[in-house]
C-alpha positions in Angstrom: -31.0 2.5 -21.7 -27.4 3.4 -21.3 -26.2 7.0 -21.5 -22.6 8.2 -21.9 -20.9 10.7 -19.7 -18.5 12.9 -21.6 -15.8 15.4 -20.6 -17.4 18.8 -20.9 -15.9 21.9 -22.6 -13.2 23.0 -20.2 -12.6 26.6 -21.3 -10.7 28.6 -23.9 -7.4 26.9 -25.0 -7.9 24.0 -22.5 -8.3 20.7 -24.3 -7.5 18.1 -21.6 -7.8 17.4 -17.9 -7.0 14.7 -15.4 -9.6 12.6 -13.5 -8.9 13.9 -10.0 -11.5 11.8 -8.1 -14.6 9.7 -8.7 -17.4 11.1 -6.6 -19.7 8.1 -7.4 -18.9 4.4 -7.7 -20.4 1.8 -10.1 -23.7 0.6 -8.8 -24.5 3.9 -7.0 -27.7 5.8 -7.8 -27.2 9.3 -9.3 -29.6 12.1 -9.9 -29.8 14.4 -12.9 -27.0 17.0 -12.8 -25.5 15.4 -9.7 -21.6 15.5 -9.7 -20.1 12.1 -10.4 -16.4 13.0 -11.0 -14.0 15.9 -10.4 -11.6 16.9 -13.2 -8.4 18.8 -12.6 -7.3 21.2 -15.3 -4.3 23.5 -15.6 -6.1 26.1 -13.5 -9.2 24.9 -11.7 -11.1 21.7 -10.7 -14.3 21.1 -12.6 -17.1 18.7 -11.7 -18.7 16.4 -14.3 -22.4 16.2 -13.8 -24.7 13.3 -14.7 -26.7 13.9 -17.9 -29.5 11.6 -16.6 -30.9 10.0 -13.5 -30.1 6.4 -13.0 -27.4 4.0 -11.9 -23.7 4.5 -12.6 -22.9 1.3 -14.5 -19.2 1.8 -15.3 -16.2 4.1 -14.8 -14.3 3.9 -18.1 -11.2 5.9 -17.0 -9.4 5.5 -13.7 -8.5 8.4 -11.4 -5.3 10.0 -12.3 -5.6 9.5 -16.1 -5.6 12.3 -18.6 -8.7 12.8 -20.8 -9.6 15.1 -23.6 -12.7 17.2 -24.2 -15.6 15.0 -25.5 -14.1 11.7 -24.2 -16.5 9.2 -22.7 -15.5 8.6 -19.1 -18.5 6.7 -17.7 -21.9 5.1 -18.6 -25.1 5.4 -16.7 -28.2 3.2 -16.9 -31.2 5.4 -16.9 -33.6 4.4 -14.1 -36.2 5.7 -11.7 -35.3 9.1 -10.3 -36.3 7.9 -6.8 -33.5 5.4 -6.8 -31.1 8.3 -7.6 -31.5 9.7 -4.1 -29.1 8.0 -1.7 -30.9 9.5 1.3 -34.0 7.3 0.7 -32.8 3.8 0.1 -36.3 2.4 1.0 -37.7 4.0 -2.1 -35.3 2.1 -4.4 -37.4 -1.1 -4.7 -40.5 0.8 -5.6 -38.9 2.9 -8.3 -36.8 0.0 -9.6 -39.5 -1.8 -11.5 -37.5 -2.5 -14.7 -35.5 -5.7 -14.3 -32.0 -4.2 -15.0 -32.4 -1.5 -12.4 -33.9 -3.9 -9.9 -30.8 -6.1 -10.2 -28.6 -3.1 -9.3 -30.8 -1.9 -6.5 -29.2 -3.9 -3.7 -25.9 -2.3 -4.6 -27.2 1.3 -4.7 -28.1 1.7 -1.0 -24.7 0.2 0.2 -23.1 1.7 3.3 -21.1 4.9 2.6 -18.1 3.4 4.4 -17.8 0.7 1.8 -18.1 3.2 -1.0 -15.5 5.5 0.5 -13.0 2.8 1.5 -11.7 2.5 -2.1 -8.0 3.6 -1.9 -8.5 5.7 -5.0 -11.1 7.8 -3.1 -9.2 8.2 0.1 -7.3 11.5 0.5 -3.5 11.4 1.3 -4.2 12.4 4.9 -6.8 9.7 5.3 -4.5 7.0 3.8 -1.7 8.1 6.1 -4.0 7.9 9.1 -5.3 4.4 8.1 -1.7 3.2 8.0 -0.7 4.8 11.3 -3.7 3.5 13.2 -3.9 0.1 11.5 -7.6 0.6 10.6 -9.4 -1.2 7.8 -11.2 1.6 5.9 -14.0 -0.8 5.0 -15.0 -0.9 8.6 -15.3 2.9 8.9 -18.5 4.8 8.3 -17.5 8.1 6.6 -19.0 11.4 7.7 -17.6 13.5 4.8 -19.3 14.5 1.6 -21.1 11.6 -0.1 -20.0 9.4 2.8 -16.3 9.8 2.2 -14.0 9.0 5.1 -12.2 11.8 6.9 -9.1 11.8 9.0 -11.3 12.4 12.1 -13.4 9.3 11.2 -10.2 7.2 11.2 -9.1 8.6 14.6 -12.6 8.0 16.1 -12.5 4.4 14.8 -9.1 3.8 16.3 -10.3 5.1 19.7 -13.3 2.8 19.6 -11.4 -0.4 18.8 -11.8 -3.2 21.3 -8.9 -3.9 23.7 -7.9 -7.0 21.7 -7.4 -5.0 18.6 -3.8 -3.8 19.2 -2.6 -7.4 18.8 -4.0 -7.6 15.3 -3.0 -4.1 14.5 0.6 -4.5 15.7 2.1 -5.6 12.4 0.6 -2.6 10.6 1.7 -0.1 13.2 5.2 1.3 12.8 7.4 2.2 15.8 6.9 5.7 17.1 10.4 6.8 15.9 10.1 5.1 12.5 10.9 7.1 9.4 8.1 7.2 6.9 7.7 8.2 3.3 4.7 8.8 1.1 4.5 9.3 -2.6 1.6 11.3 -3.9 1.2 12.1 -7.6 1.3 15.9 -8.3 -2.1 17.3 -9.2 -2.4 18.8 -12.6 -2.8 22.3 -11.0 0.5 21.8 -9.1 2.3 20.6 -12.2 1.1 23.7 -14.1 2.1 26.0 -11.3 5.6 24.5 -11.3 5.9 24.9 -15.1 4.7 28.5 -15.2 6.9 29.6 -12.3 10.0 28.0 -13.8 9.1 29.4 -17.3 8.9 32.9 -15.7 12.4 32.6 -14.3 13.8 31.3 -17.6 12.0 33.8 -19.9 11.8 37.1 -17.9 14.7 39.2 -16.6 13.4 39.2 -13.0 14.5 41.8 -10.5 13.0 42.9 -7.2 13.0 46.2 -5.5 12.0 46.8 -1.9 10.6 49.5 0.3 8.9 49.8 3.7 5.6 51.4 4.5 4.4 53.2 7.6 0.9 51.7 7.9 -0.2 54.2 10.7 -2.6 56.2 8.5 -4.3 53.2 6.9 -4.5 51.3 10.2 -6.1 54.3 11.9 -8.6 54.8 9.0 -9.5 51.1 9.1 -10.1 51.2 12.8 -12.2 54.3 12.6 -14.5 53.2 9.8 -14.5 49.4 9.7 -17.7 49.0 11.7 -19.7 51.6 9.7 -18.2 50.3 6.5 -19.3 46.7 7.2 -22.7 47.9 8.3 -23.3 49.9 5.1 -21.6 47.6 2.5 -21.9 44.2 4.1 -18.2 43.4 3.7 -15.2 44.0 6.0 -12.8 46.8 5.2 -9.4 45.3 4.7 -6.0 46.5 3.6 -6.2 45.0 0.1 -8.5 47.7 -1.2 -6.0 50.4 -0.1 -3.2 48.7 -1.9 -5.3 48.1 -5.0 -6.1 51.7 -5.2 -2.5 52.8 -4.6 -1.3 50.3 -7.3 -3.8 51.8 -9.8 -2.4 55.2 -9.0 1.1 54.0 -9.7 0.2 52.1 -12.9 -1.5 55.1 -14.3 1.6 57.2 -13.9 3.9 54.4 -15.1 2.1 52.5 -17.9 5.0 50.1 -18.6 4.5 48.4 -15.2 1.0 47.5 -16.4 2.2 46.4 -19.9 3.1 43.1 -21.4 5.6 41.8 -24.0 3.9 39.8 -26.7 6.3 38.6 -29.3 8.2 41.6 -30.5 5.5 44.1 -29.4 4.7 45.8 -26.1 1.0 45.9 -25.3 -0.1 48.8 -23.0 -3.5 48.7 -21.3 -5.6 51.7 -20.3 -7.3 49.6 -17.7 -6.2 47.5 -14.7 -7.3 43.9 -14.4 -5.9 43.0 -11.0 -4.9 39.4 -10.4 -5.1 38.6 -6.7 -3.1 35.6 -5.5 -5.2 33.5 -3.1 -4.5 30.1 -1.5 -6.8 27.2 -2.5 -6.8 23.6 -1.2 -4.9 22.4 -4.3 -2.5 25.3 -4.6 -2.1 29.0 -5.4 -4.7 30.4 -7.8 -5.0 33.9 -9.2 -8.5 35.2 -9.9 -8.9 38.5 -11.7 -10.7 41.6 -10.4 -11.5 43.4 -13.7 -11.5 47.2 -14.2 -10.3 47.6 -10.6 -9.2 51.1 -11.4 -12.9 52.1 -11.8 -14.1 50.4 -8.6 -14.9 51.8 -5.2 -13.3 50.4 -2.0 -16.5 48.5 -1.2 -16.6 46.9 -4.7 -13.0 45.9 -4.5 -13.4 44.3 -1.1 -16.6 42.4 -2.2 -14.9 41.1 -5.3 -11.8 39.9 -3.4 -14.0 38.3 -0.6 -16.1 36.6 -3.2 -13.0 35.1 -5.0 -11.6 34.0 -1.7 -14.7 32.1 -0.8 -14.9 30.5 -4.3 -11.2 29.5 -4.0 -11.8 27.8 -0.6 -14.9 26.0 -2.0 -13.1 25.0 -5.2 -15.7 26.7 -7.4 -13.5 29.1 -9.3 -14.0 29.0 -13.1 -11.6 29.5 -16.0 -13.3 32.8 -16.7 -12.5 34.0 -13.2 -8.7 33.6 -13.8 -8.4 34.6 -17.4 -6.4 37.7 -18.2 -5.0 40.1 -15.7 -2.5 42.9 -16.2 -0.9 43.2 -12.7 -0.8 41.0 -9.6 -0.9 41.6 -5.8 0.3 38.7 -3.6 -0.2 39.0 0.1 2.2 36.8 1.9 1.6 38.8 5.1 -1.5 36.8 5.9 0.7 33.8 6.5 3.2 35.8 8.6 5.8 36.4 5.9 8.2 39.3 6.7 9.8 39.7 3.2 9.9 37.8 -0.1 10.7 38.2 -3.8 7.4 37.3 -5.6 7.6 35.8 -9.1 5.6 37.5 -11.9 2.5 35.9 -13.3 3.3 35.5 -17.1 2.6 37.3 -19.4 2.3 40.1 -16.8 5.4 42.2 -16.2 5.2 43.0 -12.5 3.8 41.8 -9.2 3.5 43.6 -5.9 4.2 41.6 -2.7 2.7 42.5 0.6 4.0 41.2 4.0 3.1 41.2 7.6 2.6 44.4 9.7 4.7 44.6 12.8 5.7 47.4 15.2 9.2 48.6 14.6 11.3 51.5 15.9 11.7 54.2 13.2 12.9 57.8 13.2 10.4 60.6 12.8 11.3 64.2 13.2 14.6 63.2 14.9 12.8 61.0 17.5 12.7 57.2 17.7 9.1 56.1 17.7 7.2 52.8 17.3 5.1 52.5 14.1 3.3 49.6 12.4 5.6 48.9 9.4 5.3 46.6 6.4 7.9 45.7 3.8 6.6 45.7 0.3 8.3 44.3 -2.8 7.9 44.8 -6.5 9.2 42.1 -8.8 9.4 43.1 -12.4 10.6 42.0 -15.9 13.7 44.1 -16.5 13.3 43.6 -20.3 10.4 46.0 -20.2 10.6 47.9 -17.0 13.6 50.0 -16.1 14.8 50.3 -12.5 13.8 53.9 -12.3 10.2 53.1 -13.3 10.0 50.1 -10.8 11.4 52.1 -7.9 9.2 55.1 -8.7 6.1 52.8 -8.9 6.9 51.3 -5.5 7.6 54.8 -4.0 4.2 56.0 -5.4 2.4 53.1 -3.7 4.3 53.8 -0.4 3.4 57.5 -0.4 -0.3 56.7 -1.2 -0.5 54.3 1.7 1.2 56.6 4.1 -1.1 59.5 3.1 -4.3 58.0 1.8 -5.5 61.5 0.9 -3.5 61.1 -2.3 -5.9 58.4 -3.4 -8.7 61.0 -3.3 -7.0 63.8 -5.1 -5.1 61.5 -7.6 -1.6 62.6 -6.5 
């Protein structure tokens, strides 16, 4: 019996996606709820799971094509569940009693290297390595997920080639000083990022104000309490929770910085849903920590750490990134000294953090060395006046330089 695999519901207001990668190939055994394909939407990557156990009989849509919700992208021949476990190929003949499944059984336990050598499955880095080393991907046994080939597999295969191999590989190998080009189609997420950032520039009246912050007090507090904090709460004490608290203090005093323009109306929020820009394998994503103004330091750190892990694993959902009233982007983790961050529409402001470095500053008429950080607030000048933006940034600066203000709401 053949079962159809359809594009699942992708989230509110999302009606289409792109086939990013096929995780299973025709003839492969699949288990119930096992991922068989990865879809790229405007915001996140979503896995499509098998509705039944059996053999993947056909891929109806190639990788890179756009599909809509409910579209049929593959068919699966329902078979014995034992055959759906690639780790136990010996069980396939026993479970494959029905004739159609038995015919497909020799294909199911094929070597992972052959499965992962399909050019559509190879990542850009692996394709580049295959060309550089002149290696036939069909001869490589992949060690990645589901037997996919990694760059390290290609390098290892090149090192293990017989001495006579260079003669055959010579035509494929380019000179050491050769100039190379590679064209890789933009992912749907990267296309969306490009459109949104350009739209923000064209729609909003963007302006950025800067200040610098003496991080001495926060650095000292973190050094004093980081061990006991982690022991009690099970999460590290970082700087983001301090800046999140300081931002909430500023947004409470200056509601327009936490507001949005919607049509011909201004929407003010009495809560802060903080968007935290984090780097994911496919690009920048912005999950939302909700009601951050009511959270403790530990709750903020746990939420941010959780989103960071989900971004790295590619498991963020649409719900994780919906909404948001204000954004903090920390370019300092990459060593950035100063930047002009772009707002995350329809939000009206974004706080940019940067690296901490020792710099000479004047205190009480004396030149001293202090850990300093430049901070930037980009804002939509249509809604936020310069006075409000500068005041908000100054409030954040004062709260960081004297964290006691966070306790007494000053």
